[in-house]
C-alpha positions in Angstrom: -21.6 29.4 -72.0 -18.2 28.3 -71.4 -17.0 29.2 -74.7 -17.8 32.8 -74.1 -15.0 35.3 -75.4 -13.0 37.3 -73.0 -14.7 40.8 -72.7 -13.8 44.0 -70.8 -16.5 44.5 -67.8 -19.2 47.2 -68.2 -19.8 48.4 -64.2 -22.6 50.9 -63.1 -24.5 51.8 -60.2 -27.5 49.1 -61.2 -26.3 46.2 -63.1 -22.8 45.6 -64.3 -22.1 43.2 -67.2 -19.3 41.0 -68.2 -17.5 37.7 -67.6 -18.2 35.6 -64.9 -15.5 32.8 -64.2 -14.2 30.5 -60.8 -11.8 30.1 -59.0 -11.1 27.1 -56.6 -12.8 23.8 -57.1 -16.1 23.4 -58.2 -16.2 19.8 -57.3 -15.0 20.5 -53.7 -16.1 23.8 -52.5 -14.1 25.5 -49.8 -14.9 28.3 -47.6 -13.0 32.1 -48.2 -9.7 32.0 -46.7 -10.8 36.2 -46.7 -8.9 37.0 -50.0 -7.5 40.7 -50.5 -10.0 42.0 -48.4 -7.8 40.5 -45.5 -10.7 38.9 -43.4 -8.6 35.8 -42.6 -10.1 32.4 -42.6 -13.7 32.4 -42.9 -17.0 29.8 -43.0 -18.5 31.7 -45.9 -18.8 29.2 -49.0 -20.7 31.8 -51.0 -17.8 34.6 -51.9 -16.5 35.9 -55.1 -13.7 38.4 -56.3 -14.6 41.5 -58.2 -12.9 43.5 -61.3 -10.2 45.7 -60.5 -10.2 47.1 -63.8 -12.4 48.4 -66.7 -9.9 48.4 -69.2 -6.2 46.6 -68.5 -4.5 48.6 -65.5 -7.0 51.7 -65.2 -8.0 50.6 -61.5 -11.4 52.2 -62.4 -13.0 48.7 -61.2 -15.8 47.8 -58.7 -12.7 46.9 -56.6 -11.4 50.6 -55.8 -8.8 50.0 -53.3 -11.0 47.3 -51.4 -13.7 49.7 -50.5 -16.3 47.1 -51.8 -14.9 44.3 -49.5 -18.0 42.9 -47.8 -20.4 43.8 -50.1 -23.2 41.3 -51.4 -23.9 40.8 -54.9 -26.7 39.0 -56.9 -24.8 36.8 -59.8 -26.8 35.6 -63.0 -25.0 33.8 -65.8 -26.3 32.3 -68.8 -25.9 28.5 -69.2 -26.9 26.0 -71.7 -30.0 25.2 -69.5 -30.8 29.2 -69.2 -30.1 32.0 -66.8 -29.4 31.0 -63.3 -28.4 33.2 -60.2 -27.0 33.0 -57.0 -25.9 35.5 -54.1 -22.4 35.9 -53.0 -20.1 38.2 -50.7 -16.8 40.2 -52.0 -14.0 38.7 -50.6 -11.3 39.2 -53.1 -10.3 41.2 -56.2 -10.2 39.6 -59.6 -6.6 38.5 -60.8 -6.9 39.8 -64.5 -8.3 42.6 -67.1 -11.4 40.4 -68.3 -12.7 39.1 -65.1 -15.8 40.8 -64.0 -16.6 38.7 -61.4 -14.8 35.5 -60.1 -17.0 33.2 -58.3 -15.3 31.0 -55.4 -16.5 28.0 -53.1 -20.4 26.8 -54.0 -21.6 29.7 -56.2 -19.4 28.1 -59.2 -20.7 24.8 -58.3 -24.2 25.9 -58.3 -23.9 28.0 -61.6 -21.6 26.3 -63.8 -21.8 22.6 -62.4 -18.6 20.5 -63.4 -18.4 22.8 -66.9 -16.6 25.9 -64.8 -14.9 28.5 -66.9 -15.8 31.7 -68.5 -19.5 32.7 -68.7 -21.4 35.8 -70.0 -23.1 37.2 -66.9 -24.3 40.3 -64.9 -24.3 41.2 -61.2 -25.9 43.8 -58.8 -25.2 45.0 -55.8 -27.6 44.1 -53.0 -28.0 44.3 -49.2 -26.7 41.0 -47.3 -29.4 41.3 -45.0 -31.7 38.5 -44.7 -29.1 35.9 -46.5 -27.3 33.9 -43.5 -25.5 31.8 -45.6 -23.4 35.0 -46.8 -22.2 35.7 -43.0 -19.7 34.1 -40.7 -21.2 35.7 -37.7 -22.6 39.4 -36.6 -21.2 42.5 -37.9 -18.3 43.4 -35.3 -15.2 45.4 -35.2 -12.1 43.8 -35.4 -8.6 45.1 -34.8 -5.9 43.8 -37.0 -3.0 41.7 -35.3 0.1 43.9 -34.3 -2.1 46.5 -33.4 -0.9 48.5 -30.0 -1.8 51.5 -27.9 0.4 53.3 -30.3 -0.8 52.0 -33.7 -3.9 50.4 -34.7 -6.3 49.6 -37.8 -9.7 48.2 -37.7 -12.5 46.6 -40.0 -15.9 45.6 -39.8 -16.4 42.1 -40.5 -20.1 40.6 -42.0 -21.3 44.3 -42.7 -24.9 44.3 -44.3 -23.1 46.1 -47.0 -19.6 47.7 -48.4 -18.4 49.9 -45.3 -17.8 53.5 -46.8 -16.9 55.1 -43.3 -16.3 54.4 -39.8 -16.5 57.4 -37.1 -15.4 57.6 -33.7 -16.1 60.1 -30.8 -14.0 60.6 -27.8 -16.2 59.9 -24.4 -15.9 62.5 -22.0 -14.0 65.0 -24.2 -15.5 68.3 -24.3 -15.9 68.1 -27.8 -17.9 65.1 -28.4 -18.7 65.6 -32.2 -18.1 62.6 -34.6 -15.0 62.2 -36.4 -14.1 60.0 -39.8 -11.4 57.4 -39.4 -8.8 57.7 -42.6 -9.0 54.8 -44.8 -5.9 52.8 -44.3 -3.1 52.5 -46.7 -1.2 49.5 -44.7 -4.0 47.0 -46.0 -7.1 46.8 -48.1 -10.4 47.3 -45.9 -9.1 48.8 -42.7 -9.5 52.1 -41.4 -6.8 53.7 -38.9 -7.4 54.5 -35.5 -6.1 57.8 -34.7 
């Protein structure tokens, strides 16, 4: 269980396998501060960071430059008392190459108790729908601080799953077709407003 040797994660579209670790305090679980997903302080206590790499430095992990932000996952670990599972919302990226999924807040305590560390486990990406414990309010568009009439980037907070695209159309324009917004490079998990 806690003595699991570090291993590189194996990710797929259905079930991913690898190290399940923890960050923060299992004895005093705190809500997410928004992590690299740039959500800011939240009331969400069931959150996790996901792997940025399959192999050291390859940037081919599920993090995918933050495009997995807001996705929910079902996480299972093998403990000395058998398999345990919990649900989390992805709010951050893992800090090391061996990390598969890194549990913050309440999930680390639920699965690992006081013996936090490196466990063998698996996770699958699931919808957040029907799990109010994974939300900090209804899904909504949030405009980044510092935005103005000349520059703005936006994100979706509390989505039902990772947001792959945002589209817009101009009200009253002759051509009212939908246009995709570009993924922002200024911050993870934002879209550029044209």
